[in-house]
HTML snippet that shows the backbone in 3Dmol.js (N, CA, C, O; Angstrom):
<script src="https://3Dmol.org/build/3Dmol-min.js"></script>
<div id="view" style="width:600px;height:400px;position:relative"></div>
<script>
const pdb = `
ATOM      1  N   MET A   1      11.516   4.325  15.236  1.00  0.00           N
ATOM      2  CA  MET A   1      10.266   4.563  14.557  1.00  0.00           C
ATOM      3  C   MET A   1       9.968   3.388  13.647  1.00  0.00           C
ATOM      4  O   MET A   1      10.894   3.021  12.923  1.00  0.00           O
ATOM      5  N   THR A   2       8.714   2.689  13.570  1.00  0.00           N
ATOM      6  CA  THR A   2       8.500   1.650  13.070  1.00  0.00           C
ATOM      7  C   THR A   2       7.855   2.086  10.649  1.00  0.00           C
ATOM      8  O   THR A   2       6.928   2.895  10.682  1.00  0.00           O
ATOM      9  N   PHE A   3       8.006   1.921  10.007  1.00  0.00           N
ATOM     10  CA  PHE A   3       7.772   2.392   9.220  1.00  0.00           C
ATOM     11  C   PHE A   3       6.709   0.761   8.496  1.00  0.00           C
ATOM     12  O   PHE A   3       6.347   0.750   7.319  1.00  0.00           O
ATOM     13  N   ASP A   4       6.447  -0.210   9.291  1.00  0.00           N
ATOM     14  CA  ASP A   4       5.406  -1.219   9.083  1.00  0.00           C
ATOM     15  C   ASP A   4       4.119  -0.957   8.653  1.00  0.00           C
ATOM     16  O   ASP A   4       3.445  -0.889   9.681  1.00  0.00           O
ATOM     17  N   PRO A   5       3.552  -0.808   7.880  1.00  0.00           N
ATOM     18  CA  PRO A   5       2.285   0.216   7.499  1.00  0.00           C
ATOM     19  C   PRO A   5       1.045  -0.673   8.635  1.00  0.00           C
ATOM     20  O   PRO A   5       0.067  -0.076   9.085  1.00  0.00           O
ATOM     21  N   VAL A   6       1.340  -2.145   8.945  1.00  0.00           N
ATOM     22  CA  VAL A   6       0.497  -2.866   9.686  1.00  0.00           C
ATOM     23  C   VAL A   6       0.323  -1.761  10.986  1.00  0.00           C
ATOM     24  O   VAL A   6      -0.694  -1.409  11.584  1.00  0.00           O
ATOM     25  N   ALA A   7       1.611  -1.407  11.144  1.00  0.00           N
ATOM     26  CA  ALA A   7       2.050  -1.014  12.773  1.00  0.00           C
ATOM     27  C   ALA A   7       1.060   0.393  12.442  1.00  0.00           C
ATOM     28  O   ALA A   7      -0.030   0.676  12.939  1.00  0.00           O
ATOM     29  N   THR A   8       1.886   1.166  11.391  1.00  0.00           N
ATOM     30  CA  THR A   8       1.076   3.020  11.283  1.00  0.00           C
ATOM     31  C   THR A   8      -0.453   3.153  10.784  1.00  0.00           C
ATOM     32  O   THR A   8      -1.144   4.163  10.918  1.00  0.00           O
ATOM     33  N   LYS A   9      -0.751   2.242  10.332  1.00  0.00           N
ATOM     34  CA  LYS A   9      -2.179   2.258   9.996  1.00  0.00           C
ATOM     35  C   LYS A   9      -2.966   0.766  10.198  1.00  0.00           C
ATOM     36  O   LYS A   9      -3.108   0.067   9.195  1.00  0.00           O
ATOM     37  N   PRO A  10      -3.353   0.403  11.191  1.00  0.00           N
ATOM     38  CA  PRO A  10      -3.854  -0.346  11.193  1.00  0.00           C
ATOM     39  C   PRO A  10      -5.474  -0.754  11.144  1.00  0.00           C
ATOM     40  O   PRO A  10      -5.982  -1.875  11.135  1.00  0.00           O
ATOM     41  N   ASP A  11      -6.013   0.385  11.120  1.00  0.00           N
ATOM     42  CA  ASP A  11      -7.020   0.694  11.081  1.00  0.00           C
ATOM     43  C   ASP A  11      -7.246   0.550   9.308  1.00  0.00           C
ATOM     44  O   ASP A  11      -8.383   0.798   8.906  1.00  0.00           O
ATOM     45  N   LEU A  12      -6.349   0.218   8.428  1.00  0.00           N
ATOM     46  CA  LEU A  12      -6.056   0.119   6.979  1.00  0.00           C
ATOM     47  C   LEU A  12      -5.326  -1.287   6.880  1.00  0.00           C
ATOM     48  O   LEU A  12      -5.617  -2.114   6.016  1.00  0.00           O
ATOM     49  N   TYR A  13      -4.909  -1.368   7.293  1.00  0.00           N
ATOM     50  CA  TYR A  13      -3.823  -2.790   6.945  1.00  0.00           C
ATOM     51  C   TYR A  13      -3.776  -3.669   7.757  1.00  0.00           C
ATOM     52  O   TYR A  13      -3.195  -3.560   8.837  1.00  0.00           O
ATOM     53  N   ARG A  14      -4.425  -4.753   7.337  1.00  0.00           N
ATOM     54  CA  ARG A  14      -3.884  -6.086   8.054  1.00  0.00           C
ATOM     55  C   ARG A  14      -3.295  -7.101   7.724  1.00  0.00           C
ATOM     56  O   ARG A  14      -2.653  -6.778   6.724  1.00  0.00           O
ATOM     57  N   VAL A  15      -3.094  -8.250   7.970  1.00  0.00           N
ATOM     58  CA  VAL A  15      -1.981  -9.572   7.822  1.00  0.00           C
ATOM     59  C   VAL A  15      -3.056 -10.321   7.386  1.00  0.00           C
ATOM     60  O   VAL A  15      -4.072 -10.517   8.052  1.00  0.00           O
ATOM     61  N   LEU A  16      -2.791 -10.847   6.004  1.00  0.00           N
ATOM     62  CA  LEU A  16      -3.913 -11.908   6.043  1.00  0.00           C
ATOM     63  C   LEU A  16      -2.852 -13.048   5.866  1.00  0.00           C
ATOM     64  O   LEU A  16      -3.356 -14.127   6.178  1.00  0.00           O
ATOM     65  N   TYR A  17      -1.826 -13.136   5.553  1.00  0.00           N
ATOM     66  CA  TYR A  17      -1.053 -14.055   5.695  1.00  0.00           C
ATOM     67  C   TYR A  17       0.976 -13.956   5.745  1.00  0.00           C
ATOM     68  O   TYR A  17       1.535 -13.086   5.076  1.00  0.00           O
ATOM     69  N   GLU A  18       1.686 -14.814   6.488  1.00  0.00           N
ATOM     70  CA  GLU A  18       3.161 -14.093   6.842  1.00  0.00           C
ATOM     71  C   GLU A  18       3.586 -15.821   7.110  1.00  0.00           C
ATOM     72  O   GLU A  18       2.885 -16.685   7.637  1.00  0.00           O
ATOM     73  N   ASN A  19       4.650 -15.916   6.676  1.00  0.00           N
ATOM     74  CA  ASN A  19       5.799 -16.956   6.724  1.00  0.00           C
ATOM     75  C   ASN A  19       7.172 -16.120   6.656  1.00  0.00           C
ATOM     76  O   ASN A  19       7.435 -14.919   6.729  1.00  0.00           O
ATOM     77  N   ASP A  20       8.095 -17.548   6.446  1.00  0.00           N
ATOM     78  CA  ASP A  20       9.596 -16.328   6.449  1.00  0.00           C
ATOM     79  C   ASP A  20       9.958 -15.695   5.064  1.00  0.00           C
ATOM     80  O   ASP A  20      10.861 -14.864   4.962  1.00  0.00           O
ATOM     81  N   ALA A  21       9.119 -16.178   3.873  1.00  0.00           N
ATOM     82  CA  ALA A  21       8.758 -15.723   2.513  1.00  0.00           C
ATOM     83  C   ALA A  21       8.295 -14.834   2.185  1.00  0.00           C
ATOM     84  O   ALA A  21       8.971 -13.931   1.691  1.00  0.00           O
ATOM     85  N   VAL A  22       6.880 -14.736   2.338  1.00  0.00           N
ATOM     86  CA  VAL A  22       6.164 -13.836   2.275  1.00  0.00           C
ATOM     87  C   VAL A  22       5.102 -13.043   3.156  1.00  0.00           C
ATOM     88  O   VAL A  22       4.748 -13.411   4.276  1.00  0.00           O
ATOM     89  N   ARG A  23       4.673 -11.981   2.544  1.00  0.00           N
ATOM     90  CA  ARG A  23       3.927 -11.525   3.606  1.00  0.00           C
ATOM     91  C   ARG A  23       2.795 -10.866   2.750  1.00  0.00           C
ATOM     92  O   ARG A  23       2.994 -10.121   1.790  1.00  0.00           O
ATOM     93  N   VAL A  24       1.423 -11.299   3.302  1.00  0.00           N
ATOM     94  CA  VAL A  24       0.460 -10.906   2.155  1.00  0.00           C
ATOM     95  C   VAL A  24      -0.825  -9.584   3.106  1.00  0.00           C
ATOM     96  O   VAL A  24      -1.619  -9.975   3.961  1.00  0.00           O
ATOM     97  N   LEU A  25      -0.738  -8.459   2.771  1.00  0.00           N
ATOM     98  CA  LEU A  25      -1.359  -7.631   3.025  1.00  0.00           C
ATOM     99  C   LEU A  25      -2.583  -7.056   2.545  1.00  0.00           C
ATOM    100  O   LEU A  25      -2.598  -6.896   1.325  1.00  0.00           O
ATOM    101  N   GLU A  26      -3.755  -6.652   3.254  1.00  0.00           N
ATOM    102  CA  GLU A  26      -5.094  -6.275   2.768  1.00  0.00           C
ATOM    103  C   GLU A  26      -5.318  -5.257   3.243  1.00  0.00           C
ATOM    104  O   GLU A  26      -5.395  -5.093   4.461  1.00  0.00           O
ATOM    105  N   TYR A  27      -5.488  -4.252   2.288  1.00  0.00           N
ATOM    106  CA  TYR A  27      -5.301  -2.807   2.467  1.00  0.00           C
ATOM    107  C   TYR A  27      -6.771  -2.215   2.185  1.00  0.00           C
ATOM    108  O   TYR A  27      -7.128  -2.678   1.102  1.00  0.00           O
ATOM    109  N   HIS A  28      -7.760  -1.385   2.716  1.00  0.00           N
ATOM    110  CA  HIS A  28      -9.061  -1.020   2.702  1.00  0.00           C
ATOM    111  C   HIS A  28      -8.950   0.405   3.069  1.00  0.00           C
ATOM    112  O   HIS A  28      -8.481   0.804   4.135  1.00  0.00           O
ATOM    113  N   ASP A  29      -9.471   1.244   1.997  1.00  0.00           N
ATOM    114  CA  ASP A  29      -9.642   2.529   2.578  1.00  0.00           C
ATOM    115  C   ASP A  29     -11.325   3.222   1.718  1.00  0.00           C
ATOM    116  O   ASP A  29     -12.098   2.868   0.827  1.00  0.00           O
ATOM    117  N   ARG A  30     -11.192   4.187   2.543  1.00  0.00           N
ATOM    118  CA  ARG A  30     -12.791   5.073   2.057  1.00  0.00           C
ATOM    119  C   ARG A  30     -11.992   6.636   1.516  1.00  0.00           C
ATOM    120  O   ARG A  30     -10.969   6.886   2.154  1.00  0.00           O
ATOM    121  N   PRO A  31     -12.355   7.618   0.479  1.00  0.00           N
ATOM    122  CA  PRO A  31     -12.463   8.389   0.157  1.00  0.00           C
ATOM    123  C   PRO A  31     -11.765   9.536   1.373  1.00  0.00           C
ATOM    124  O   PRO A  31     -12.581   9.794   2.257  1.00  0.00           O
ATOM    125  N   GLY A  32     -10.726  10.072   1.497  1.00  0.00           N
ATOM    126  CA  GLY A  32     -10.679  10.792   2.483  1.00  0.00           C
ATOM    127  C   GLY A  32      -9.471  10.502   3.885  1.00  0.00           C
ATOM    128  O   GLY A  32      -9.120  11.249   4.799  1.00  0.00           O
ATOM    129  N   ASP A  33      -9.008   8.827   3.472  1.00  0.00           N
ATOM    130  CA  ASP A  33      -8.744   8.238   4.338  1.00  0.00           C
ATOM    131  C   ASP A  33      -6.912   8.460   3.783  1.00  0.00           C
ATOM    132  O   ASP A  33      -6.509   8.353   2.625  1.00  0.00           O
ATOM    133  N   GLN A  34      -6.135   8.762   4.931  1.00  0.00           N
ATOM    134  CA  GLN A  34      -4.520   8.731   4.532  1.00  0.00           C
ATOM    135  C   GLN A  34      -3.790   8.155   5.499  1.00  0.00           C
ATOM    136  O   GLN A  34      -3.960   8.220   6.716  1.00  0.00           O
ATOM    137  N   THR A  35      -2.699   7.403   4.686  1.00  0.00           N
ATOM    138  CA  THR A  35      -2.113   6.698   5.701  1.00  0.00           C
ATOM    139  C   THR A  35      -0.600   7.276   6.093  1.00  0.00           C
ATOM    140  O   THR A  35      -0.076   7.799   5.110  1.00  0.00           O
ATOM    141  N   LYS A  36       0.073   7.304   7.065  1.00  0.00           N
ATOM    142  CA  LYS A  36       1.423   7.669   7.601  1.00  0.00           C
ATOM    143  C   LYS A  36       2.206   7.005   6.555  1.00  0.00           C
ATOM    144  O   LYS A  36       1.977   6.106   5.746  1.00  0.00           O
ATOM    145  N   PRO A  37       3.732   8.140   6.991  1.00  0.00           N
ATOM    146  CA  PRO A  37       5.072   7.092   6.383  1.00  0.00           C
ATOM    147  C   PRO A  37       4.839   5.953   6.925  1.00  0.00           C
ATOM    148  O   PRO A  37       4.414   5.588   8.021  1.00  0.00           O
ATOM    149  N   HIS A  38       5.328   5.242   5.599  1.00  0.00           N
ATOM    150  CA  HIS A  38       5.439   3.898   5.511  1.00  0.00           C
ATOM    151  C   HIS A  38       6.575   2.902   4.477  1.00  0.00           C
ATOM    152  O   HIS A  38       7.125   3.492   3.548  1.00  0.00           O
ATOM    153  N   TRP A  39       6.835   1.608   4.666  1.00  0.00           N
ATOM    154  CA  TRP A  39       7.937   1.221   3.605  1.00  0.00           C
ATOM    155  C   TRP A  39       7.044   0.368   2.836  1.00  0.00           C
ATOM    156  O   TRP A  39       5.995   0.257   3.470  1.00  0.00           O
ATOM    157  N   HIS A  40       7.003  -0.309   1.698  1.00  0.00           N
ATOM    158  CA  HIS A  40       7.055  -1.485   1.144  1.00  0.00           C
ATOM    159  C   HIS A  40       8.496  -1.921   1.256  1.00  0.00           C
ATOM    160  O   HIS A  40       9.413  -1.154   1.549  1.00  0.00           O
ATOM    161  N   PRO A  41       8.661  -3.511   0.939  1.00  0.00           N
ATOM    162  CA  PRO A  41       9.658  -4.098   0.140  1.00  0.00           C
ATOM    163  C   PRO A  41       9.065  -4.505  -1.412  1.00  0.00           C
ATOM    164  O   PRO A  41       7.963  -4.226  -1.883  1.00  0.00           O
ATOM    165  N   ASP A  42      10.138  -5.229  -2.007  1.00  0.00           N
ATOM    166  CA  ASP A  42       9.175  -5.480  -3.231  1.00  0.00           C
ATOM    167  C   ASP A  42       7.964  -6.157  -3.250  1.00  0.00           C
ATOM    168  O   ASP A  42       7.754  -7.153  -2.558  1.00  0.00           O
ATOM    169  N   SER A  43       7.224  -5.705  -3.946  1.00  0.00           N
ATOM    170  CA  SER A  43       5.723  -6.368  -3.796  1.00  0.00           C
ATOM    171  C   SER A  43       4.782  -6.731  -5.306  1.00  0.00           C
ATOM    172  O   SER A  43       5.205  -6.406  -6.416  1.00  0.00           O
ATOM    173  N   VAL A  44       3.586  -7.383  -5.109  1.00  0.00           N
ATOM    174  CA  VAL A  44       2.924  -7.598  -5.886  1.00  0.00           C
ATOM    175  C   VAL A  44       1.927  -7.246  -5.290  1.00  0.00           C
ATOM    176  O   VAL A  44       1.502  -7.604  -4.191  1.00  0.00           O
ATOM    177  N   MET A  45       1.332  -6.154  -6.400  1.00  0.00           N
ATOM    178  CA  MET A  45      -0.619  -5.667  -5.676  1.00  0.00           C
ATOM    179  C   MET A  45      -1.647  -6.249  -6.724  1.00  0.00           C
ATOM    180  O   MET A  45      -1.444  -6.078  -7.926  1.00  0.00           O
ATOM    181  N   TYR A  46      -2.500  -6.779  -6.369  1.00  0.00           N
ATOM    182  CA  TYR A  46      -3.476  -7.128  -6.888  1.00  0.00           C
ATOM    183  C   TYR A  46      -4.994  -6.262  -6.285  1.00  0.00           C
ATOM    184  O   TYR A  46      -5.644  -6.474  -5.261  1.00  0.00           O
ATOM    185  N   THR A  47      -5.152  -5.490  -7.119  1.00  0.00           N
ATOM    186  CA  THR A  47      -6.729  -4.600  -6.994  1.00  0.00           C
ATOM    187  C   THR A  47      -8.117  -5.520  -6.998  1.00  0.00           C
ATOM    188  O   THR A  47      -8.471  -6.303  -7.879  1.00  0.00           O
ATOM    189  N   LEU A  48      -8.766  -5.211  -5.810  1.00  0.00           N
ATOM    190  CA  LEU A  48      -9.778  -6.067  -5.648  1.00  0.00           C
ATOM    191  C   LEU A  48     -10.881  -5.371  -5.822  1.00  0.00           C
ATOM    192  O   LEU A  48     -11.957  -5.939  -5.638  1.00  0.00           O
ATOM    193  N   SER A  49     -10.837  -3.775  -6.274  1.00  0.00           N
ATOM    194  CA  SER A  49     -11.732  -2.740  -6.782  1.00  0.00           C
ATOM    195  C   SER A  49     -11.462  -1.777  -7.136  1.00  0.00           C
ATOM    196  O   SER A  49     -10.627  -1.290  -6.374  1.00  0.00           O
ATOM    197  N   PRO A  50     -11.793  -0.909  -8.228  1.00  0.00           N
ATOM    198  CA  PRO A  50     -10.494   0.269  -8.970  1.00  0.00           C
ATOM    199  C   PRO A  50     -10.745   1.053  -8.348  1.00  0.00           C
ATOM    200  O   PRO A  50     -11.939   1.211  -8.094  1.00  0.00           O
ATOM    201  N   PHE A  51      -9.864   1.855  -7.839  1.00  0.00           N
ATOM    202  CA  PHE A  51      -9.452   3.408  -7.726  1.00  0.00           C
ATOM    203  C   PHE A  51      -8.540   4.205  -7.941  1.00  0.00           C
ATOM    204  O   PHE A  51      -7.499   3.746  -8.410  1.00  0.00           O
ATOM    205  N   ARG A  52      -8.650   5.782  -7.643  1.00  0.00           N
ATOM    206  CA  ARG A  52      -7.992   6.312  -7.733  1.00  0.00           C
ATOM    207  C   ARG A  52      -7.448   7.212  -6.656  1.00  0.00           C
ATOM    208  O   ARG A  52      -8.099   7.235  -5.612  1.00  0.00           O
ATOM    209  N   ARG A  53      -6.601   7.796  -6.714  1.00  0.00           N
ATOM    210  CA  ARG A  53      -5.844   8.222  -5.475  1.00  0.00           C
ATOM    211  C   ARG A  53      -4.417   9.072  -5.994  1.00  0.00           C
ATOM    212  O   ARG A  53      -3.849   8.827  -7.058  1.00  0.00           O
ATOM    213  N   LEU A  54      -4.007  10.038  -5.079  1.00  0.00           N
ATOM    214  CA  LEU A  54      -2.575  10.431  -5.125  1.00  0.00           C
ATOM    215  C   LEU A  54      -2.042   9.792  -4.495  1.00  0.00           C
ATOM    216  O   LEU A  54      -2.662   9.258  -3.576  1.00  0.00           O
ATOM    217  N   LEU A  55      -0.465   9.490  -4.689  1.00  0.00           N
ATOM    218  CA  LEU A  55       0.694   8.932  -4.241  1.00  0.00           C
ATOM    219  C   LEU A  55       1.875  10.003  -3.896  1.00  0.00           C
ATOM    220  O   LEU A  55       2.238  10.988  -4.539  1.00  0.00           O
ATOM    221  N   VAL A  56       2.284   9.545  -2.826  1.00  0.00           N
ATOM    222  CA  VAL A  56       3.340  10.815  -2.588  1.00  0.00           C
ATOM    223  C   VAL A  56       4.772   9.717  -2.138  1.00  0.00           C
ATOM    224  O   VAL A  56       4.886   9.260  -1.000  1.00  0.00           O
ATOM    225  N   SER A  57       5.730   9.444  -3.214  1.00  0.00           N
ATOM    226  CA  SER A  57       6.972   8.337  -2.984  1.00  0.00           C
ATOM    227  C   SER A  57       8.260   9.133  -3.328  1.00  0.00           C
ATOM    228  O   SER A  57       8.141   9.683  -4.423  1.00  0.00           O
ATOM    229  N   GLY A  58       9.083   9.291  -2.913  1.00  0.00           N
ATOM    230  CA  GLY A  58      10.473   9.211  -3.171  1.00  0.00           C
ATOM    231  C   GLY A  58      10.482  10.850  -3.756  1.00  0.00           C
ATOM    232  O   GLY A  58      11.069  11.065  -4.816  1.00  0.00           O
ATOM    233  N   GLY A  59       9.800  12.006  -3.014  1.00  0.00           N
ATOM    234  CA  GLY A  59       9.699  13.578  -3.329  1.00  0.00           C
ATOM    235  C   GLY A  59       8.749  13.525  -4.338  1.00  0.00           C
ATOM    236  O   GLY A  59       8.149  14.588  -4.175  1.00  0.00           O
ATOM    237  N   LYS A  60       8.246  12.972  -5.254  1.00  0.00           N
ATOM    238  CA  LYS A  60       7.275  12.709  -6.134  1.00  0.00           C
ATOM    239  C   LYS A  60       6.085  12.525  -5.916  1.00  0.00           C
ATOM    240  O   LYS A  60       5.722  11.648  -5.132  1.00  0.00           O
ATOM    241  N   GLU A  61       4.942  13.577  -6.779  1.00  0.00           N
ATOM    242  CA  GLU A  61       3.605  13.735  -6.541  1.00  0.00           C
ATOM    243  C   GLU A  61       3.069  12.612  -7.674  1.00  0.00           C
ATOM    244  O   GLU A  61       3.320  12.905  -8.843  1.00  0.00           O
ATOM    245  N   ARG A  62       2.550  11.698  -7.495  1.00  0.00           N
ATOM    246  CA  ARG A  62       1.524  11.286  -8.722  1.00  0.00           C
ATOM    247  C   ARG A  62       0.054  10.935  -8.570  1.00  0.00           C
ATOM    248  O   ARG A  62      -0.405  10.447  -7.538  1.00  0.00           O
ATOM    249  N   GLN A  63      -0.736  11.241  -9.771  1.00  0.00           N
ATOM    250  CA  GLN A  63      -2.169  10.868  -9.370  1.00  0.00           C
ATOM    251  C   GLN A  63      -2.361   9.443 -10.390  1.00  0.00           C
ATOM    252  O   GLN A  63      -2.173   9.419 -11.607  1.00  0.00           O
ATOM    253  N   VAL A  64      -2.800   8.252  -9.492  1.00  0.00           N
ATOM    254  CA  VAL A  64      -3.042   7.022 -10.110  1.00  0.00           C
ATOM    255  C   VAL A  64      -4.365   6.619  -9.976  1.00  0.00           C
ATOM    256  O   VAL A  64      -5.095   6.581  -8.985  1.00  0.00           O
ATOM    257  N   GLU A  65      -4.640   6.186 -11.697  1.00  0.00           N
ATOM    258  CA  GLU A  65      -6.005   5.530 -11.362  1.00  0.00           C
ATOM    259  C   GLU A  65      -6.149   3.822 -11.856  1.00  0.00           C
ATOM    260  O   GLU A  65      -5.915   3.498 -13.020  1.00  0.00           O
ATOM    261  N   ILE A  66      -6.383   3.252 -11.260  1.00  0.00           N
ATOM    262  CA  ILE A  66      -6.211   1.643 -10.872  1.00  0.00           C
ATOM    263  C   ILE A  66      -7.354   0.830 -11.256  1.00  0.00           C
ATOM    264  O   ILE A  66      -8.331   1.079 -10.550  1.00  0.00           O
ATOM    265  N   ALA A  67      -7.632  -0.394 -12.472  1.00  0.00           N
ATOM    266  CA  ALA A  67      -8.830  -0.871 -12.877  1.00  0.00           C
ATOM    267  C   ALA A  67      -8.948  -1.941 -11.713  1.00  0.00           C
ATOM    268  O   ALA A  67      -7.919  -2.080 -11.050  1.00  0.00           O
ATOM    269  N   GLU A  68      -9.981  -2.680 -11.377  1.00  0.00           N
ATOM    270  CA  GLU A  68     -10.322  -4.041 -10.746  1.00  0.00           C
ATOM    271  C   GLU A  68      -9.636  -4.885 -11.337  1.00  0.00           C
ATOM    272  O   GLU A  68      -9.333  -4.670 -12.511  1.00  0.00           O
ATOM    273  N   GLY A  69      -9.259  -5.924 -10.761  1.00  0.00           N
ATOM    274  CA  GLY A  69      -8.017  -6.852 -11.012  1.00  0.00           C
ATOM    275  C   GLY A  69      -6.881  -6.649 -11.563  1.00  0.00           C
ATOM    276  O   GLY A  69      -6.276  -7.515 -12.195  1.00  0.00           O
ATOM    277  N   PHE A  70      -6.517  -5.586 -11.393  1.00  0.00           N
ATOM    278  CA  PHE A  70      -5.248  -4.833 -12.025  1.00  0.00           C
ATOM    279  C   PHE A  70      -3.761  -5.632 -10.844  1.00  0.00           C
ATOM    280  O   PHE A  70      -3.560  -5.488  -9.639  1.00  0.00           O
ATOM    281  N   VAL A  71      -3.090  -6.348 -11.780  1.00  0.00           N
ATOM    282  CA  VAL A  71      -2.051  -6.698 -10.655  1.00  0.00           C
ATOM    283  C   VAL A  71      -0.509  -6.667 -11.316  1.00  0.00           C
ATOM    284  O   VAL A  71      -0.461  -7.107 -12.465  1.00  0.00           O
ATOM    285  N   SER A  72       0.667  -6.237 -10.783  1.00  0.00           N
ATOM    286  CA  SER A  72       1.665  -5.811 -10.695  1.00  0.00           C
ATOM    287  C   SER A  72       2.266  -5.758 -10.393  1.00  0.00           C
ATOM    288  O   SER A  72       1.936  -5.485  -9.239  1.00  0.00           O
ATOM    289  N   TRP A  73       3.768  -5.805 -10.424  1.00  0.00           N
ATOM    290  CA  TRP A  73       5.168  -5.402  -9.735  1.00  0.00           C
ATOM    291  C   TRP A  73       5.270  -4.071  -8.962  1.00  0.00           C
ATOM    292  O   TRP A  73       5.244  -3.005  -9.577  1.00  0.00           O
ATOM    293  N   VAL A  74       5.351  -4.106  -8.034  1.00  0.00           N
ATOM    294  CA  VAL A  74       5.849  -2.432  -7.387  1.00  0.00           C
ATOM    295  C   VAL A  74       6.881  -2.887  -6.760  1.00  0.00           C
ATOM    296  O   VAL A  74       6.717  -3.737  -5.885  1.00  0.00           O
ATOM    297  N   PRO A  75       8.511  -2.278  -7.171  1.00  0.00           N
ATOM    298  CA  PRO A  75       9.107  -2.127  -6.254  1.00  0.00           C
ATOM    299  C   PRO A  75       9.115  -1.821  -4.946  1.00  0.00           C
ATOM    300  O   PRO A  75       8.095  -1.481  -4.346  1.00  0.00           O
ATOM    301  N   ALA A  76      10.599  -1.946  -4.252  1.00  0.00           N
ATOM    302  CA  ALA A  76      10.408  -1.642  -2.667  1.00  0.00           C
ATOM    303  C   ALA A  76      10.135  -0.077  -3.110  1.00  0.00           C
ATOM    304  O   ALA A  76      10.420   0.260  -4.259  1.00  0.00           O
ATOM    305  N   GLN A  77       9.477   1.045  -2.012  1.00  0.00           N
ATOM    306  CA  GLN A  77       9.458   2.518  -1.700  1.00  0.00           C
ATOM    307  C   GLN A  77       9.007   2.452  -0.683  1.00  0.00           C
ATOM    308  O   GLN A  77       8.409   1.513  -0.157  1.00  0.00           O
ATOM    309  N   GLU A  78       9.385   3.992  -0.097  1.00  0.00           N
ATOM    310  CA  GLU A  78       9.132   4.214   0.476  1.00  0.00           C
ATOM    311  C   GLU A  78       7.856   5.320   0.578  1.00  0.00           C
ATOM    312  O   GLU A  78       8.080   6.459   0.168  1.00  0.00           O
ATOM    313  N   THR A  79       6.683   5.034   1.055  1.00  0.00           N
ATOM    314  CA  THR A  79       5.409   5.862   1.040  1.00  0.00           C
ATOM    315  C   THR A  79       5.085   6.898   1.952  1.00  0.00           C
ATOM    316  O   THR A  79       4.927   6.514   3.111  1.00  0.00           O
ATOM    317  N   LEU A  80       4.881   8.666   1.635  1.00  0.00           N
ATOM    318  CA  LEU A  80       4.878   9.551   2.150  1.00  0.00           C
ATOM    319  C   LEU A  80       3.832   9.569   3.018  1.00  0.00           C
ATOM    320  O   LEU A  80       3.904   9.694   4.241  1.00  0.00           O
ATOM    321  N   ARG A  81       2.787   9.430   2.303  1.00  0.00           N
ATOM    322  CA  ARG A  81       1.340   9.204   2.706  1.00  0.00           C
ATOM    323  C   ARG A  81       0.179   8.493   1.975  1.00  0.00           C
ATOM    324  O   ARG A  81      -0.933   8.428   2.499  1.00  0.00           O
TER     325      ARG A  81
END
`;
const viewer = $3Dmol.createViewer("view");
viewer.addModel(pdb, "pdb");
viewer.setStyle({}, {cartoon: {color: "spectrum"}});
viewer.zoomTo();
viewer.render();
</script>
């Protein structure tokens, strides 16, 4: 089974750029959309629009709210939905 988010939910994720050192993904969703279990390596996230959602990872659930233009380092993680 693949845990590549582009393969598990191609309607939400797409590759913008990729080489041997970096992979840039674009993610678009709408209220009510859910992902499937997938994995992200260490990454940088840049938020194009504000959002609020429930994240499920590592056996934990948390609500997050992130502002437009927010930039953050995100350690490698498996996301369950």
